[in-house]
C-alpha positions in Angstrom: -2.4 22.7 7.3 -1.5 19.0 7.8 -1.7 16.5 5.0 -4.4 13.9 5.6 -2.0 10.9 5.2 1.7 10.6 5.7 3.6 7.4 5.2 7.1 6.8 6.6 9.2 4.2 4.9 12.8 3.0 4.3 13.2 2.2 0.6 16.3 0.0 0.9 16.3 -1.3 4.5 19.2 -3.7 3.9 21.5 -1.0 2.5 20.7 2.1 4.4 18.4 3.3 7.2 17.4 6.7 5.8 13.7 7.2 6.4 11.5 9.1 3.9 8.0 10.4 4.1 5.3 10.5 1.5 2.5 13.1 2.0 -1.0 13.0 0.4 -4.5 14.1 0.9 -6.1 11.3 -1.0 -6.8 7.9 0.5 -6.7 6.1 -2.9 -3.3 7.7 -3.6 -2.1 6.5 -0.2 -3.2 2.9 -1.1 -1.4 3.3 -4.5 1.8 4.4 -2.8 1.5 1.5 -0.3 1.2 -0.9 -3.3 4.4 0.5 -4.8 6.2 0.2 -1.4 5.1 -3.4 -1.1 6.3 -4.2 -4.6 9.7 -2.5 -3.9 10.2 -4.5 -0.6 10.4 -1.3 1.3 10.0 -1.1 5.1 6.9 0.8 6.1 7.5 2.2 9.5 4.4 4.4 10.1 1.2 5.6 8.6 -0.3 8.8 10.0 -3.7 10.4 9.4 -4.0 14.1 10.1 -0.7 14.0 12.1 -1.5 11.1 14.4 -0.4 7.5 14.0 -3.3 5.3 12.9 -4.5 2.5 15.1 -2.9 -0.9 14.5 -6.0 -2.5 13.0 -6.4 0.4 10.6 -2.6 0.1 9.7 -3.2 -3.6 9.0 -6.3 -2.9 7.0 -4.6 -0.4 4.7 -1.7 -2.8 4.1 -4.1 -5.7 3.4 -6.1 -3.7 0.8 -2.8 -2.7 -0.9 -1.5 -6.3 -0.8 -4.8 -7.6 -2.3 -4.6 -5.0 -5.1 -1.0 -6.0 -5.9 -2.0 -9.7 -5.9 -5.0 -9.0 -8.2 -2.8 -7.0 -10.5 -0.2 -9.7 -10.7 -2.8 -12.4 -11.4 -4.4 -10.2 -14.2 -1.1 -9.7 -15.9 0.4 -13.2 -15.4 -2.7 -15.1 -16.4 -4.2 -12.6 -18.8 -7.5 -12.5 -16.9 -10.0 -9.7 -16.8 -11.1 -8.2 -13.5 -14.3 -10.2 -13.2 -12.4 -13.5 -13.7 -9.9 -12.6 -11.0 -12.7 -11.8 -8.6 -14.6 -15.0 -9.4 -11.6 -17.4 -9.3 -9.5 -15.8 -6.6 -11.8 -13.5 -4.6 -9.7 -10.4 -5.2 -11.6 -7.3 -6.2 -9.8 -6.0 -9.2 
């Protein structure tokens, strides 16, 4: 059985080109993993859903959601704000 989501990435693109793949069945876990990859400056090479590459707009949407969650988390921690205040002031759902 295929995993619902698989994410291909290169963790240290400037030092080596070895590609790795993360498998998950949960969309929220996929977003969480994308958040970690963005924070680690990893190169995300492909996102597949049930074995097929997802459409470019869906790829962009997943990365946008992950980037917004990273930004909201950084704002909460750096400015010591609660989730409602981050949403009100910056428009990021926290």
